[in-house]
All heavy atoms as a GROMACS GRO file, in nm:
protein
  612
    1MET      N    1   0.080  -0.120   0.000
    1MET     CA    2   0.000   0.000   0.000
    1MET      C    3   0.085   0.127   0.000
    1MET      O    4   0.048   0.223  -0.068
    1MET     CB    5  -0.096  -0.001   0.119
    1MET     CG    6  -0.220  -0.087   0.095
    1MET     SD    7  -0.313  -0.050  -0.055
    1MET     CE    8  -0.367   0.116  -0.027
    2PRO      N    9   0.196   0.133   0.075
    2PRO     CA   10   0.277   0.256   0.068
    2PRO      C   11   0.323   0.289  -0.074
    2PRO      O   12   0.323   0.405  -0.114
    2PRO     CB   13   0.395   0.227   0.160
    2PRO     CG   14   0.343   0.128   0.258
    2PRO     CD   15   0.249   0.040   0.177
    3GLN      N   16   0.360   0.188  -0.151
    3GLN     CA   17   0.405   0.213  -0.288
    3GLN      C   18   0.290   0.265  -0.374
    3GLN      O   19   0.307   0.360  -0.452
    3GLN     CB   20   0.462   0.085  -0.348
    3GLN     CG   21   0.518   0.105  -0.487
    3GLN     CD   22   0.582  -0.022  -0.543
    3GLN    OE1   23   0.577  -0.127  -0.481
    3GLN    NE2   24   0.642  -0.010  -0.659
    4ILE      N   25   0.173   0.208  -0.358
    4ILE     CA   26   0.056   0.254  -0.434
    4ILE      C   27   0.020   0.396  -0.392
    4ILE      O   28  -0.009   0.482  -0.476
    4ILE     CB   29  -0.062   0.157  -0.416
    4ILE    CG1   30  -0.030   0.023  -0.483
    4ILE    CG2   31  -0.191   0.216  -0.472
    4ILE    CD1   32  -0.130  -0.087  -0.455
    5THR      N   33   0.021   0.421  -0.262
    5THR     CA   34  -0.011   0.556  -0.211
    5THR      C   35   0.086   0.659  -0.266
    5THR      O   36   0.046   0.767  -0.308
    5THR     CB   37  -0.010   0.556  -0.057
    5THR    OG1   38  -0.105   0.461  -0.010
    5THR    CG2   39  -0.044   0.694  -0.002
    6TRP      N   40   0.216   0.625  -0.268
    6TRP     CA   41   0.315   0.720  -0.319
    6TRP      C   42   0.296   0.741  -0.469
    6TRP      O   43   0.316   0.852  -0.520
    6TRP     CB   44   0.457   0.673  -0.288
    6TRP     CG   45   0.554   0.784  -0.302
    6TRP    CD1   46   0.648   0.800  -0.399
    6TRP    CD2   47   0.563   0.901  -0.220
    6TRP    NE1   48   0.716   0.918  -0.381
    6TRP    CE2   49   0.665   0.982  -0.272
    6TRP    CE3   50   0.494   0.944  -0.108
    6TRP    CZ2   51   0.700   1.103  -0.215
    6TRP    CZ3   52   0.530   1.065  -0.051
    6TRP    CH2   53   0.631   1.143  -0.104
    7ASN      N   54   0.254   0.638  -0.540
    7ASN     CA   55   0.224   0.653  -0.682
    7ASN      C   56   0.113   0.756  -0.701
    7ASN      O   57   0.121   0.841  -0.789
    7ASN     CB   58   0.184   0.517  -0.740
    7ASN     CG   59   0.163   0.520  -0.889
    7ASN    OD1   60   0.087   0.602  -0.941
    7ASN    ND2   61   0.227   0.429  -0.959
    8PHE      N   62   0.010   0.749  -0.617
    8PHE     CA   63  -0.097   0.849  -0.623
    8PHE      C   64  -0.043   0.989  -0.594
    8PHE      O   65  -0.083   1.087  -0.657
    8PHE     CB   66  -0.209   0.817  -0.524
    8PHE     CG   67  -0.301   0.706  -0.566
    8PHE    CD1   68  -0.325   0.599  -0.482
    8PHE    CD2   69  -0.365   0.708  -0.689
    8PHE    CE1   70  -0.411   0.497  -0.518
    8PHE    CE2   71  -0.452   0.606  -0.727
    8PHE     CZ   72  -0.475   0.500  -0.641
    9ALA      N   73   0.047   1.001  -0.496
    9ALA     CA   74   0.103   1.131  -0.460
    9ALA      C   75   0.180   1.191  -0.577
    9ALA      O   76   0.176   1.312  -0.598
    9ALA     CB   77   0.194   1.117  -0.338
   10CYS      N   78   0.247   1.106  -0.653
   10CYS     CA   79   0.327   1.154  -0.768
   10CYS      C   80   0.242   1.174  -0.893
   10CYS      O   81   0.291   1.233  -0.990
   10CYS     CB   82   0.438   1.054  -0.796
   10CYS     SG   83   0.561   1.043  -0.664
   11ASN      N   84   0.121   1.124  -0.892
   11ASN     CA   85   0.032   1.134  -1.008
   11ASN      C   86  -0.104   1.188  -0.961
   11ASN      O   87  -0.199   1.111  -0.944
   11ASN     CB   88   0.014   0.997  -1.074
   11ASN     CG   89   0.144   0.945  -1.130
   11ASN    OD1   90   0.190   0.992  -1.233
   11ASN    ND2   91   0.205   0.850  -1.062
   12PRO      N   92  -0.112   1.318  -0.938
   12PRO     CA   93  -0.232   1.375  -0.876
   12PRO      C   94  -0.362   1.354  -0.953
   12PRO      O   95  -0.470   1.357  -0.895
   12PRO     CB   96  -0.201   1.524  -0.862
   12PRO     CG   97  -0.080   1.549  -0.945
   12PRO     CD   98  -0.011   1.418  -0.966
   13GLY      N   99  -0.355   1.329  -1.082
   13GLY     CA  100  -0.477   1.306  -1.159
   13GLY      C  101  -0.528   1.164  -1.153
   13GLY      O  102  -0.638   1.133  -1.196
   14ARG      N  103  -0.446   1.076  -1.095
   14ARG     CA  104  -0.481   0.933  -1.089
   14ARG      C  105  -0.587   0.909  -0.983
   14ARG      O  106  -0.571   0.948  -0.869
   14ARG     CB  107  -0.355   0.854  -1.056
   14ARG     CG  108  -0.368   0.708  -1.077
   14ARG     CD  109  -0.346   0.684  -1.224
   14ARG     NE  110  -0.312   0.546  -1.246
   14ARG     CZ  111  -0.372   0.474  -1.338
   14ARG    NH1  112  -0.467   0.527  -1.412
   14ARG    NH2  113  -0.337   0.351  -1.359
   15GLN      N  114  -0.697   0.843  -1.020
   15GLN     CA  115  -0.806   0.817  -0.927
   15GLN      C  116  -0.809   0.674  -0.876
   15GLN      O  117  -0.870   0.645  -0.774
   15GLN     CB  118  -0.941   0.852  -0.991
   15GLN     CG  119  -0.955   0.999  -1.024
   15GLN     CD  120  -0.934   1.087  -0.902
   15GLN    OE1  121  -0.999   1.065  -0.798
   15GLN    NE2  122  -0.844   1.183  -0.911
   16TRP      N  123  -0.744   0.583  -0.945
   16TRP     CA  124  -0.740   0.444  -0.903
   16TRP      C  125  -0.615   0.375  -0.956
   16TRP      O  126  -0.550   0.425  -1.048
   16TRP     CB  127  -0.865   0.368  -0.950
   16TRP     CG  128  -0.886   0.371  -1.098
   16TRP    CD1  129  -0.960   0.462  -1.168
   16TRP    CD2  130  -0.830   0.283  -1.196
   16TRP    NE1  131  -0.954   0.436  -1.302
   16TRP    CE2  132  -0.875   0.324  -1.323
   16TRP    CE3  133  -0.748   0.172  -1.189
   16TRP    CZ2  134  -0.839   0.260  -1.440
   16TRP    CZ3  135  -0.712   0.107  -1.307
   16TRP    CH2  136  -0.758   0.152  -1.429
   17CYS      N  137  -0.582   0.262  -0.896
   17CYS     CA  138  -0.469   0.182  -0.938
   17CYS      C  139  -0.506   0.036  -0.913
   17CYS      O  140  -0.568   0.004  -0.812
   17CYS     CB  141  -0.346   0.219  -0.855
   17CYS     SG  142  -0.199   0.121  -0.890
   18ASP      N  143  -0.471  -0.052  -1.004
   18ASP     CA  144  -0.495  -0.194  -0.983
   18ASP      C  145  -0.371  -0.260  -0.926
   18ASP      O  146  -0.262  -0.251  -0.984
   18ASP     CB  147  -0.532  -0.263  -1.115
   18ASP     CG  148  -0.673  -0.232  -1.159
   18ASP    OD1  149  -0.754  -0.191  -1.074
   18ASP    OD2  150  -0.704  -0.250  -1.278
   19PHE      N  151  -0.387  -0.324  -0.810
   19PHE     CA  152  -0.282  -0.406  -0.751
   19PHE      C  153  -0.302  -0.546  -0.808
   19PHE      O  154  -0.410  -0.602  -0.800
   19PHE     CB  155  -0.292  -0.409  -0.599
   19PHE     CG  156  -0.200  -0.511  -0.537
   19PHE    CD1  157  -0.066  -0.484  -0.522
   19PHE    CD2  158  -0.249  -0.634  -0.497
   19PHE    CE1  159   0.020  -0.579  -0.468
   19PHE    CE2  160  -0.164  -0.730  -0.443
   19PHE     CZ  161  -0.029  -0.702  -0.428
   20ILE      N  162  -0.195  -0.601  -0.867
   20ILE     CA  163  -0.204  -0.733  -0.927
   20ILE      C  164  -0.089  -0.818  -0.875
   20ILE      O  165   0.026  -0.775  -0.871
   20ILE     CB  166  -0.198  -0.724  -1.081
   20ILE    CG1  167  -0.316  -0.641  -1.132
   20ILE    CG2  168  -0.195  -0.863  -1.144
   20ILE    CD1  169  -0.310  -0.610  -1.279
   21SER      N  170  -0.125  -0.938  -0.832
   21SER     CA  171  -0.025  -1.034  -0.785
   21SER      C  172  -0.047  -1.165  -0.861
   21SER      O  173  -0.160  -1.211  -0.875
   21SER     CB  174  -0.043  -1.057  -0.635
   21SER     OG  175   0.046  -1.158  -0.589
   22TYR      N  176   0.063  -1.222  -0.909
   22TYR     CA  177   0.053  -1.348  -0.985
   22TYR      C  178   0.157  -1.446  -0.935
   22TYR      O  179   0.274  -1.411  -0.917
   22TYR     CB  180   0.073  -1.322  -1.135
   22TYR     CG  181   0.070  -1.449  -1.216
   22TYR    CD1  182  -0.050  -1.515  -1.240
   22TYR    CD2  183   0.187  -1.502  -1.267
   22TYR    CE1  184  -0.053  -1.632  -1.313
   22TYR    CE2  185   0.185  -1.620  -1.342
   22TYR     CZ  186   0.065  -1.685  -1.364
   22TYR     OH  187   0.062  -1.800  -1.436
   23ASN      N  188   0.114  -1.569  -0.912
   23ASN     CA  189   0.207  -1.675  -0.874
   23ASN      C  190   0.168  -1.801  -0.951
   23ASN      O  191   0.065  -1.864  -0.920
   23ASN     CB  192   0.203  -1.701  -0.724
   23ASN     CG  193   0.310  -1.799  -0.680
   23ASN    OD1  194   0.356  -1.882  -0.756
   23ASN    ND2  195   0.350  -1.789  -0.554
   24PRO      N  196   0.246  -1.841  -1.049
   24PRO     CA  197   0.209  -1.957  -1.131
   24PRO      C  198   0.211  -2.089  -1.054
   24PRO      O  199   0.158  -2.189  -1.100
   24PRO     CB  200   0.314  -1.956  -1.242
   24PRO     CG  201   0.431  -1.886  -1.183
   24PRO     CD  202   0.373  -1.782  -1.088
   25GLU      N  203   0.271  -2.088  -0.935
   25GLU     CA  204   0.275  -2.211  -0.855
   25GLU      C  205   0.147  -2.233  -0.775
   25GLU      O  206   0.127  -2.341  -0.721
   25GLU     CB  207   0.396  -2.207  -0.762
   25GLU     CG  208   0.528  -2.208  -0.839
   25GLU     CD  209   0.650  -2.205  -0.750
   25GLU    OE1  210   0.637  -2.226  -0.628
   25GLU    OE2  211   0.760  -2.182  -0.803
   26PHE      N  212   0.062  -2.131  -0.767
   26PHE     CA  213  -0.066  -2.146  -0.698
   26PHE      C  214  -0.164  -2.221  -0.789
   26PHE      O  215  -0.147  -2.223  -0.911
   26PHE     CB  216  -0.124  -2.010  -0.664
   26PHE     CG  217  -0.063  -1.944  -0.544
   26PHE    CD1  218   0.048  -1.996  -0.479
   26PHE    CD2  219  -0.116  -1.826  -0.495
   26PHE    CE1  220   0.103  -1.934  -0.369
   26PHE    CE2  221  -0.062  -1.762  -0.386
   26PHE     CZ  222   0.049  -1.817  -0.322
   27PRO      N  223  -0.269  -2.279  -0.731
   27PRO     CA  224  -0.374  -2.339  -0.815
   27PRO      C  225  -0.430  -2.232  -0.911
   27PRO      O  226  -0.432  -2.113  -0.879
   27PRO     CB  227  -0.482  -2.381  -0.714
   27PRO     CG  228  -0.410  -2.394  -0.584
   27PRO     CD  229  -0.297  -2.294  -0.588
   28GLU      N  230  -0.476  -2.276  -1.028
   28GLU     CA  231  -0.516  -2.183  -1.133
   28GLU      C  232  -0.614  -2.076  -1.084
   28GLU      O  233  -0.598  -1.958  -1.116
   28GLU     CB  234  -0.579  -2.260  -1.250
   28GLU     CG  235  -0.614  -2.171  -1.366
   28GLU     CD  236  -0.672  -2.249  -1.482
   28GLU    OE1  237  -0.656  -2.372  -1.488
   28GLU    OE2  238  -0.733  -2.184  -1.569
   29GLN      N  239  -0.714  -2.114  -1.005
   29GLN     CA  240  -0.814  -2.017  -0.959
   29GLN      C  241  -0.757  -1.918  -0.857
   29GLN      O  242  -0.820  -1.817  -0.828
   29GLN     CB  243  -0.938  -2.088  -0.902
   29GLN     CG  244  -0.916  -2.162  -0.774
   29GLN     CD  245  -0.864  -2.306  -0.791
   29GLN    OE1  246  -0.810  -2.341  -0.896
   29GLN    NE2  247  -0.879  -2.387  -0.690
   30MET      N  248  -0.638  -1.945  -0.805
   30MET     CA  249  -0.575  -1.856  -0.707
   30MET      C  250  -0.451  -1.786  -0.761
   30MET      O  251  -0.393  -1.701  -0.693
   30MET     CB  252  -0.536  -1.936  -0.581
   30MET     CG  253  -0.652  -1.994  -0.506
   30MET     SD  254  -0.597  -2.103  -0.373
   30MET     CE  255  -0.494  -1.994  -0.276
   31ALA      N  256  -0.406  -1.821  -0.880
   31ALA     CA  257  -0.279  -1.772  -0.932
   31ALA      C  258  -0.277  -1.622  -0.956
   31ALA      O  259  -0.175  -1.556  -0.936
   31ALA     CB  260  -0.242  -1.845  -1.061
   32LEU      N  261  -0.390  -1.567  -0.997
   32LEU     CA  262  -0.397  -1.424  -1.026
   32LEU      C  263  -0.491  -1.355  -0.929
   32LEU      O  264  -0.606  -1.396  -0.913
   32LEU     CB  265  -0.447  -1.401  -1.169
   32LEU     CG  266  -0.462  -1.256  -1.214
   32LEU    CD1  267  -0.325  -1.188  -1.220
   32LEU    CD2  268  -0.532  -1.249  -1.349
   33PHE      N  269  -0.440  -1.252  -0.863
   33PHE     CA  270  -0.521  -1.173  -0.770
   33PHE      C  271  -0.517  -1.028  -0.816
   33PHE      O  272  -0.409  -0.973  -0.841
   33PHE     CB  273  -0.466  -1.183  -0.627
   33PHE     CG  274  -0.534  -1.092  -0.529
   33PHE    CD1  275  -0.658  -1.126  -0.477
   33PHE    CD2  276  -0.476  -0.972  -0.492
   33PHE    CE1  277  -0.722  -1.042  -0.387
   33PHE    CE2  278  -0.540  -0.887  -0.402
   33PHE     CZ  279  -0.663  -0.923  -0.350
   34THR      N  280  -0.632  -0.967  -0.829
   34THR     CA  281  -0.641  -0.826  -0.869
   34THR      C  282  -0.731  -0.752  -0.771
   34THR      O  283  -0.839  -0.801  -0.736
   34THR     CB  284  -0.700  -0.813  -1.011
   34THR    OG1  285  -0.620  -0.889  -1.101
   34THR    CG2  286  -0.703  -0.669  -1.056
   35LYS      N  287  -0.686  -0.636  -0.727
   35LYS     CA  288  -0.767  -0.553  -0.638
   35LYS      C  289  -0.754  -0.408  -0.682
   35LYS      O  290  -0.644  -0.355  -0.695
   35LYS     CB  291  -0.720  -0.565  -0.494
   35LYS     CG  292  -0.788  -0.467  -0.400
   35LYS     CD  293  -0.822  -0.530  -0.270
   35LYS     CE  294  -0.881  -0.431  -0.175
   35LYS     NZ  295  -1.023  -0.422  -0.181
   36ARG      N  296  -0.865  -0.343  -0.707
   36ARG     CA  297  -0.864  -0.202  -0.744
   36ARG      C  298  -0.853  -0.119  -0.616
   36ARG      O  299  -0.927  -0.139  -0.521
   36ARG     CB  300  -0.991  -0.164  -0.818
   36ARG     CG  301  -0.994  -0.015  -0.852
   36ARG     CD  302  -1.062   0.016  -0.978
   36ARG     NE  303  -0.990  -0.042  -1.091
   36ARG     CZ  304  -1.030  -0.032  -1.216
   36ARG    NH1  305  -1.140   0.032  -1.246
   36ARG    NH2  306  -0.960  -0.085  -1.314
   37VAL      N  307  -0.758  -0.028  -0.615
   37VAL     CA  308  -0.736   0.061  -0.502
   37VAL      C  309  -0.773   0.202  -0.546
   37VAL      O  310  -0.722   0.251  -0.646
   37VAL     CB  311  -0.588   0.056  -0.455
   37VAL    CG1  312  -0.564   0.150  -0.340
   37VAL    CG2  313  -0.546  -0.087  -0.421
   38MET      N  314  -0.862   0.263  -0.472
   38MET     CA  315  -0.907   0.398  -0.505
   38MET      C  316  -0.818   0.501  -0.435
   38MET      O  317  -0.764   0.475  -0.327
   38MET     CB  318  -1.053   0.418  -0.464
   38MET     CG  319  -1.149   0.320  -0.531
   38MET     SD  320  -1.139   0.315  -0.711
   38MET     CE  321  -1.205   0.476  -0.752
   39ARG      N  322  -0.806   0.616  -0.494
   39ARG     CA  323  -0.729   0.726  -0.437
   39ARG      C  324  -0.785   0.763  -0.300
   39ARG      O  325  -0.906   0.770  -0.281
   39ARG     CB  326  -0.737   0.847  -0.531
   39ARG     CG  327  -0.659   0.966  -0.484
   39ARG     CD  328  -0.674   1.083  -0.582
   39ARG     NE  329  -0.574   1.180  -0.548
   39ARG     CZ  330  -0.449   1.177  -0.591
   39ARG    NH1  331  -0.411   1.083  -0.674
   39ARG    NH2  332  -0.362   1.267  -0.553
   40ASP      N  333  -0.695   0.784  -0.204
   40ASP     CA  334  -0.734   0.822  -0.068
   40ASP      C  335  -0.647   0.941  -0.029
   40ASP      O  336  -0.533   0.925   0.015
   40ASP     CB  337  -0.712   0.703   0.027
   40ASP     CG  338  -0.754   0.730   0.169
   40ASP    OD1  339  -0.764   0.848   0.209
   40ASP    OD2  340  -0.773   0.633   0.244
   41ASP      N  341  -0.702   1.062  -0.045
   41ASP     CA  342  -0.623   1.184  -0.020
   41ASP      C  343  -0.575   1.195   0.124
   41ASP      O  344  -0.467   1.247   0.149
   41ASP     CB  345  -0.702   1.308  -0.062
   41ASP     CG  346  -0.714   1.318  -0.213
   41ASP    OD1  347  -0.621   1.275  -0.284
   41ASP    OD2  348  -0.817   1.370  -0.262
   42ALA      N  349  -0.653   1.144   0.220
   42ALA     CA  350  -0.609   1.147   0.360
   42ALA      C  351  -0.486   1.058   0.379
   42ALA      O  352  -0.390   1.096   0.447
   42ALA     CB  353  -0.722   1.104   0.452
   43ARG      N  354  -0.488   0.940   0.318
   43ARG     CA  355  -0.373   0.848   0.328
   43ARG      C  356  -0.252   0.909   0.259
   43ARG      O  357  -0.138   0.897   0.308
   43ARG     CB  358  -0.408   0.714   0.267
   43ARG     CG  359  -0.291   0.616   0.273
   43ARG     CD  360  -0.331   0.482   0.221
   43ARG     NE  361  -0.397   0.413   0.332
   43ARG     CZ  362  -0.446   0.292   0.323
   43ARG    NH1  363  -0.440   0.226   0.210
   43ARG    NH2  364  -0.503   0.234   0.427
   44ILE      N  365  -0.273   0.974   0.145
   44ILE     CA  366  -0.162   1.039   0.074
   44ILE      C  367  -0.101   1.148   0.162
   44ILE      O  368   0.022   1.156   0.175
   44ILE     CB  369  -0.211   1.098  -0.060
   44ILE    CG1  370  -0.253   0.985  -0.154
   44ILE    CG2  371  -0.103   1.185  -0.125
   44ILE    CD1  372  -0.330   1.032  -0.276
   45ALA      N  373  -0.183   1.231   0.224
   45ALA     CA  374  -0.133   1.338   0.310
   45ALA      C  375  -0.054   1.281   0.427
   45ALA      O  376   0.052   1.334   0.463
   45ALA     CB  377  -0.250   1.424   0.361
   46GLU      N  378  -0.103   1.172   0.487
   46GLU     CA  379  -0.032   1.110   0.599
   46GLU      C  380   0.102   1.052   0.552
   46GLU      O  381   0.203   1.066   0.621
   46GLU     CB  382  -0.118   1.000   0.662
   46GLU     CG  383  -0.052   0.929   0.778
   46GLU     CD  384  -0.018   1.019   0.896
   46GLU    OE1  385  -0.082   1.125   0.914
   46GLU    OE2  386   0.075   0.984   0.972
   47THR      N  387   0.103   0.991   0.436
   47THR     CA  388   0.228   0.936   0.381
   47THR      C  389   0.328   1.048   0.353
   47THR      O  390   0.447   1.036   0.386
   47THR     CB  391   0.200   0.856   0.252
   47THR    OG1  392   0.110   0.749   0.283
   47THR    CG2  393   0.327   0.802   0.191
   48GLU      N  394   0.281   1.158   0.295
   48GLU     CA  395   0.370   1.272   0.269
   48GLU      C  396   0.425   1.329   0.399
   48GLU      O  397   0.543   1.366   0.406
   48GLU     CB  398   0.296   1.379   0.190
   48GLU     CG  399   0.269   1.337   0.046
   48GLU     CD  400   0.184   1.436  -0.031
   48GLU    OE1  401   0.105   1.511   0.031
   48GLU    OE2  402   0.195   1.438  -0.155
   49LYS      N  403   0.344   1.334   0.503
   49LYS     CA  404   0.390   1.383   0.634
   49LYS      C  405   0.500   1.292   0.690
   49LYS      O  406   0.604   1.341   0.737
   49LYS     CB  407   0.271   1.388   0.732
   49LYS     CG  408   0.307   1.430   0.872
   49LYS     CD  409   0.181   1.431   0.960
   49LYS     CE  410   0.214   1.469   1.101
   49LYS     NZ  411   0.236   1.355   1.188
   50ILE      N  412   0.478   1.162   0.681
   50ILE     CA  413   0.578   1.066   0.730
   50ILE      C  414   0.708   1.079   0.651
   50ILE      O  415   0.817   1.076   0.709
   50ILE     CB  416   0.521   0.923   0.723
   50ILE    CG1  417   0.409   0.906   0.825
   50ILE    CG2  418   0.630   0.819   0.743
   50ILE    CD1  419   0.326   0.780   0.805
   51VAL      N  420   0.698   1.096   0.520
   51VAL     CA  421   0.818   1.111   0.436
   51VAL      C  422   0.892   1.239   0.471
   51VAL      O  423   1.015   1.240   0.484
   51VAL     CB  424   0.782   1.106   0.286
   51VAL    CG1  425   0.899   1.149   0.199
   51VAL    CG2  426   0.734   0.966   0.248
   52ARG      N  427   0.818   1.350   0.490
   52ARG     CA  428   0.884   1.477   0.529
   52ARG      C  429   0.957   1.462   0.662
   52ARG      O  430   1.070   1.510   0.678
   52ARG     CB  431   0.782   1.589   0.537
   52ARG     CG  432   0.746   1.650   0.402
   52ARG     CD  433   0.667   1.780   0.416
   52ARG     NE  434   0.541   1.761   0.486
   52ARG     CZ  435   0.427   1.723   0.429
   52ARG    NH1  436   0.424   1.699   0.300
   52ARG    NH2  437   0.318   1.708   0.500
   53GLU      N  438   0.894   1.395   0.760
   53GLU     CA  439   0.958   1.373   0.890
   53GLU      C  440   1.084   1.288   0.876
   53GLU      O  441   1.187   1.316   0.937
   53GLU     CB  442   0.860   1.309   0.988
   53GLU     CG  443   0.749   1.402   1.031
   53GLU     CD  444   0.637   1.331   1.106
   53GLU    OE1  445   0.641   1.207   1.120
   53GLU    OE2  446   0.544   1.402   1.150
   54PHE      N  447   1.075   1.183   0.795
   54PHE     CA  448   1.191   1.097   0.772
   54PHE      C  449   1.305   1.175   0.707
   54PHE      O  450   1.421   1.163   0.749
   54PHE     CB  451   1.152   0.978   0.684
   54PHE     CG  452   1.271   0.902   0.632
   54PHE    CD1  453   1.344   0.820   0.716
   54PHE    CD2  454   1.311   0.915   0.500
   54PHE    CE1  455   1.456   0.751   0.670
   54PHE    CE2  456   1.421   0.847   0.452
   54PHE     CZ  457   1.494   0.764   0.538
   55LEU      N  458   1.272   1.255   0.605
   55LEU     CA  459   1.377   1.332   0.537
   55LEU      C  460   1.441   1.436   0.629
   55LEU      O  461   1.562   1.459   0.622
   55LEU     CB  462   1.321   1.397   0.411
   55LEU     CG  463   1.283   1.300   0.300
   55LEU    CD1  464   1.217   1.374   0.184
   55LEU    CD2  465   1.402   1.219   0.252
   56ALA      N  466   1.363   1.496   0.718
   56ALA     CA  467   1.418   1.591   0.815
   56ALA      C  468   1.513   1.518   0.911
   56ALA      O  469   1.622   1.569   0.943
   56ALA     CB  470   1.306   1.660   0.892
   57GLU      N  471   1.473   1.399   0.955
   57GLU     CA  472   1.558   1.319   1.043
   57GLU      C  473   1.687   1.279   0.970
   57GLU      O  474   1.797   1.286   1.027
   57GLU     CB  475   1.483   1.194   1.088
   57GLU     CG  476   1.562   1.106   1.182
   57GLU     CD  477   1.483   0.982   1.222
   57GLU    OE1  478   1.359   0.982   1.214
   57GLU    OE2  479   1.549   0.885   1.263
   58LEU      N  480   1.674   1.241   0.845
   58LEU     CA  481   1.791   1.205   0.765
   58LEU      C  482   1.884   1.324   0.747
   58LEU      O  483   2.006   1.310   0.763
   58LEU     CB  484   1.744   1.151   0.630
   58LEU     CG  485   1.850   1.096   0.537
   58LEU    CD1  486   1.921   0.976   0.599
   58LEU    CD2  487   1.787   1.057   0.404
   59ASP      N  488   1.830   1.440   0.715
   59ASP     CA  489   1.912   1.561   0.702
   59ASP      C  490   1.987   1.590   0.831
   59ASP      O  491   2.106   1.626   0.828
   59ASP     CB  492   1.825   1.682   0.666
   59ASP     CG  493   1.779   1.680   0.521
   59ASP    OD1  494   1.836   1.605   0.440
   59ASP    OD2  495   1.683   1.755   0.490
   60HIS      N  496   1.920   1.574   0.945
   60HIS     CA  497   1.984   1.598   1.074
   60HIS      C  498   2.099   1.499   1.096
   60HIS      O  499   2.208   1.539   1.139
   60HIS     CB  500   1.881   1.586   1.187
   60HIS     CG  501   1.942   1.596   1.323
   60HIS    ND1  502   1.986   1.715   1.376
   60HIS    CD2  503   1.967   1.500   1.415
   60HIS    CE1  504   2.036   1.692   1.496
   60HIS    NE2  505   2.026   1.563   1.522
   61GLU      N  506   2.075   1.372   1.066
   61GLU     CA  507   2.180   1.271   1.085
   61GLU      C  508   2.299   1.296   0.993
   61GLU      O  509   2.414   1.285   1.035
   61GLU     CB  510   2.123   1.130   1.060
   61GLU     CG  511   2.025   1.084   1.164
   61GLU     CD  512   2.086   1.073   1.302
   61GLU    OE1  513   2.204   1.032   1.314
   61GLU    OE2  514   2.016   1.106   1.399
   62VAL      N  515   2.274   1.332   0.869
   62VAL     CA  516   2.382   1.362   0.775
   62VAL      C  517   2.462   1.483   0.823
   62VAL      O  518   2.585   1.483   0.821
   62VAL     CB  519   2.327   1.383   0.633
   62VAL    CG1  520   2.434   1.443   0.541
   62VAL    CG2  521   2.274   1.253   0.576
   63ALA      N  522   2.393   1.586   0.870
   63ALA     CA  523   2.462   1.705   0.921
   63ALA      C  524   2.548   1.670   1.042
   63ALA      O  525   2.662   1.718   1.054
   63ALA     CB  526   2.361   1.813   0.958
   64THR      N  527   2.496   1.586   1.130
   64THR     CA  528   2.573   1.543   1.248
   64THR      C  529   2.697   1.466   1.206
   64THR      O  530   2.807   1.492   1.256
   64THR     CB  531   2.485   1.455   1.340
   64THR    OG1  532   2.373   1.532   1.384
   64THR    CG2  533   2.563   1.406   1.461
   65LEU      N  534   2.682   1.374   1.114
   65LEU     CA  535   2.797   1.296   1.067
   65LEU      C  536   2.900   1.385   0.998
   65LEU      O  537   3.021   1.371   1.022
   65LEU     CB  538   2.751   1.186   0.972
   65LEU     CG  539   2.676   1.070   1.037
   65LEU    CD1  540   2.612   0.981   0.931
   65LEU    CD2  541   2.769   0.989   1.126
   66ARG      N  542   2.853   1.478   0.916
   66ARG     CA  543   2.947   1.567   0.848
   66ARG      C  544   3.023   1.654   0.947
   66ARG      O  545   3.144   1.671   0.935
   66ARG     CB  546   2.874   1.654   0.746
   66ARG     CG  547   2.835   1.580   0.623
   66ARG     CD  548   2.775   1.669   0.519
   66ARG     NE  549   2.751   1.591   0.399
   66ARG     CZ  550   2.673   1.626   0.301
   66ARG    NH1  551   2.609   1.742   0.306
   66ARG    NH2  552   2.657   1.549   0.198
   67SER      N  553   2.953   1.709   1.045
   67SER     CA  554   3.021   1.795   1.140
   67SER      C  555   3.119   1.716   1.227
   67SER      O  556   3.225   1.765   1.263
   67SER     CB  557   2.921   1.870   1.229
   67SER     OG  558   2.855   1.781   1.316
   68THR      N  559   3.086   1.592   1.256
   68THR     CA  560   3.176   1.508   1.336
   68THR      C  561   3.298   1.466   1.256
   68THR      O  562   3.412   1.482   1.304
   68THR     CB  563   3.101   1.382   1.384
   68THR    OG1  564   2.992   1.422   1.465
   68THR    CG2  565   3.194   1.290   1.463
   69TYR      N  566   3.279   1.418   1.136
   69TYR     CA  567   3.391   1.361   1.061
   69TYR      C  568   3.466   1.462   0.977
   69TYR      O  569   3.587   1.449   0.958
   69TYR     CB  570   3.342   1.244   0.975
   69TYR     CG  571   3.303   1.128   1.062
   69TYR    CD1  572   3.171   1.101   1.092
   69TYR    CD2  573   3.402   1.046   1.118
   69TYR    CE1  574   3.137   0.996   1.175
   69TYR    CE2  575   3.368   0.941   1.200
   69TYR     CZ  576   3.235   0.916   1.228
   69TYR     OH  577   3.202   0.813   1.311
   70ILE      N  578   3.401   1.564   0.927
   70ILE     CA  579   3.472   1.664   0.848
   70ILE      C  580   3.560   1.748   0.939
   70ILE      O  581   3.673   1.779   0.908
   70ILE     CB  582   3.372   1.750   0.766
   70ILE    CG1  583   3.309   1.663   0.657
   70ILE    CG2  584   3.442   1.871   0.706
   70ILE    CD1  585   3.201   1.729   0.578
   71ARG      N  586   3.508   1.783   1.058
   71ARG     CA  587   3.588   1.859   1.154
   71ARG      C  588   3.708   1.778   1.200
   71ARG      O  589   3.818   1.828   1.211
   71ARG     CB  590   3.501   1.896   1.275
   71ARG     CG  591   3.570   1.992   1.368
   71ARG     CD  592   3.483   2.049   1.476
   71ARG     NE  593   3.348   1.997   1.478
   71ARG     CZ  594   3.288   1.944   1.585
   71ARG    NH1  595   3.351   1.936   1.699
   71ARG    NH2  596   3.166   1.899   1.578
   72SER      N  597   3.691   1.647   1.225
   72SER     CA  598   3.797   1.560   1.272
   72SER      C  599   3.906   1.539   1.167
   72SER      O  600   4.022   1.524   1.199
   72SER     CB  601   3.743   1.423   1.312
   72SER     OG  602   3.653   1.437   1.418
   73ALA      N  603   3.867   1.543   1.040
   73ALA     CA  604   3.963   1.519   0.932
   73ALA      C  605   4.048   1.643   0.904
   73ALA      O  606   4.153   1.633   0.844
   73ALA     CB  607   3.890   1.477   0.806
   74ALA      N  608   4.004   1.759   0.946
   74ALA     CA  609   4.075   1.881   0.913
   74ALA      C  610   4.197   1.905   0.997
   74ALA      O  611   4.231   1.849   1.090
   74ALA     CB  612   3.981   2.001   0.930
   0.00000   0.00000   0.00000
């Protein structure tokens, strides 16, 4: 679901996406699974919030590492 949600975030005009899973080793009636997923703007907003928080944390960690190791190397 996170991948599908992010796809919606990157494609604002997209209203639905089909999730498809196929396993030829399953019995024929179970080998193909398809589920239509509708756009959920609340889920997209929550995913974007989580990504922004992660990127801020990552920026902080990178800055900490740079200040620790770049200063030490000088």
